[in-house]
N, C-alpha and C positions, 0 to 999 in steps of 0.2 A: 504494500500500500504506500502511496505517496505520503511524504511528510507534510504536505500542504493541507490546510483545512478546507473541507468541502463547504459549499454554501449552507448545508444543514448544520454542520458543526459551528459555523460562524453565527447562525441564527440562534442556536441553543445557547452558546456562550453569551451572546448579547442579553438574552432573557435571564440567565443565571447571574449576570453582573448586576441586574436590577434587584435580585433577591431570590429566595427559594422558589422553586416552581414544581408543580406536580406533573405527572405524565400527561394528564388530560390538558393542562395548561399549555404544555409544549406542543402537543398535537395540534391544538387549536391555533396557537400563535405562530408556530414555525412550520406547520404542515409536515411534520416529521411523524411517520407512522410507527417506526420501530425505534422508539426512544432509548430503550435499554441497550440496543446494539450501538447506537451513536455514543452513548455514555461510555460504554466499554472501549470504543475506539479513542475517545478523548482521553481516557485514563491511560490505556496501554500504549497507544501509538503516538500520542501527542503530549503526554506528561502532565495532564491536568489532575489535580486532586479534587475529586467530586464526592461529597458525602451523600448518602441516601438513607432515608428512613421511611417506614410505612406509616401513613397517616390515615385517619378516618375522615371521609367526606360524604356528602349526600350526592347521589347521582340525579339524573333528570327526572326520575320517578320518585325521588325523595327517599330512596333506600340508602342506608348507611353502608358504604363500601370502603375497602382499604386500597389506597393507591400509593405509588412511590412518590416521594418528594425529594428533589435533588437540590443540593446547595454547593456552590463553587467555594472551595476552601482556599486553594492557592494554586499557582502555577509552579511546577518544579523548575529549579534553576538549571541552566545549561541546555534547555530545550528551546527550539525556535518554532514559531507558528508559521 
């Protein structure tokens, strides 16, 4: 894989720089369908430290569901975007 960030990676990072974001938020705002795969790439291929925790939210039918919430922790030194 290229060391260059894809447009999806750039969009996700822009959202995470604004604050924590859930999977559904990133799908809606960035148009990224497979958020977990992009997070894995950002961590392993590009050196970003991204935290994840499961949080409870209400879905559109008002049911309580658990989704991943991601948080940008920091960028590892020595890596270039």
